[in-house]
C-alpha positions, 0 to 999 in steps of 0.5 A: 500500499502506498504510504500517507503522509500527513500534511501539518501547519496546514492551516486555512480558514473557509468563510462559511454562512452555513448556506441553505440547501441546493433548491433542484429537489422540493424535498431539500429546499431550506426554510425561508426564514434562516435568521435562527442559524445553528452556529455561532456569530461568526463561524468558520470552517477550518482544517484541523488535520489534513491525512489520507481518507478520514472516517468516524471521528470521535471526541474524548473528555480531554477534548482530543478527536480520535478518528479513523484513517481507512486506507492507512489502517490506522486510527488517529488521535488529534489534539486541541493543541494542533499536535497529532499522533498516531493512536492504533495501528493497524486498526483492521480497517476501523471506520465508525468510532464512539466512546461508551460511558466509562471512556472505552473506544469501541470501533466498527472493523470493515471490510478489506486486506487486514480488515477485521469485520468486528466491533471491538472495545479498546481500554484506553489505559492499558491498550487492551482490545476486546471482540465484542461482535464478530458473527451472527448465526455462525457467520461472519459480519459483512463489514461493521460501519457505524455505532451508536451506545444508548444509556443502558449500554447496549450498542447498535451497529450497521452491518452493510457491505460496499465494494468487493462482495468476496467472502460475503457470508450473510445475504443481508446488510442489516443492524444489530444490537449488543446487549450488555451480557454480550448477546448479539440480536438483528434488530432491522433488516428488510424490508425496513432497511436496505444498506445502513450506514450511520447511527445515532439516537435521540437525546431521550433515547427513545428513537434510533436514527438510520441512514439508509439507501434502497436501490428498488424499485428506484434508488433513494436515499434516506434517514430513517427513525425507529421507535426504540422499545424497552427490550431494545427492539426496534418499531415502527420504522420510517423515513423522516427525510429523503435525498432522493437519488442523491448521496445521502447521510453517511455518519451523523451527529445529534445535539441536545435539541434532537437536531441531526447533523448528517454528513451527506452530498457530493460536490463532482456529481451535479445535479447531485445534492451538494457535499455538506452538513445537513442539519435535519430537525426530529420533525425531518424538516432541512433546517441548514446545511453547512457547505464541505469543500471536498469529497468524500464527507463521510463523517462527523460528531461534536465535542470540545469543552462545551460540546459545541465544536463540531468536528467534520471528516471529508476527504483527506481532511479533519474540519472543526466549525463552531455551533450553537447548541451542545452536542448529546454524548454518552461520554464525555456526558452532555447532561 
């Protein structure tokens, strides 16, 4: 594999007005009253780190951001002072990352050469890595992609398969739940979902949002909402926002008001929806789009000392921009 080097000292600022969404499709029309911006006054999009192909950011209690560099097969740790270090290599093609309530790093390890095709938990103090899920009914997982943890400690993760299908053992691409006792349950499959990606849970813990793309009868990228039952099962799946045939949400974050920040779109395939962070209300209303200049925009998280810094992975960069609402996180706690 060709080596990938960091571009250090790269600090350029892109002034962003958090423009309304493109108007090619009525589904994506922004509200006319844009005075209540979700960004801080004068907020600017800045590059924090530049690498190769970034994904899965997760912020810790000290303000450090851990993110996956999939092509480099490693996890990078970026610090608020601008320094960085290689945290884990090989990462086994780690993709989505999240911290549990105890500050342990949970990772979705994907497919490909050296890919783990599993979900793991790492104790940052000892470096010990524990496998939480690797097989369902005796068959290897497709390529765990993204995950979220709810207050009871149950982990939900998506398991799509992109690219080569060689070695695939499961027929469908599904959403699973790992319970605290280690049991693995499939909680969503066809026809409710087709190719799930990003996941996030509402601040009240009652709803799971799933970024999903279906190919039949016509391709549609959509944001699905499911009610979470007391036992952790899902019900009442429904689409609350559609990107039509454009590129839908990859990864997402959520603030304390329940607004969803979805990394979606593409700058190079007009008239597809343009790349950015699509801020969608719990009711499915598009509030704003934060333009992201680089493809492919993949994921985001809220962090920083006050949980009001939005970190965005896109292309070779980790971006940051200030927002008004605090992020809703299990760790560090947003309560």
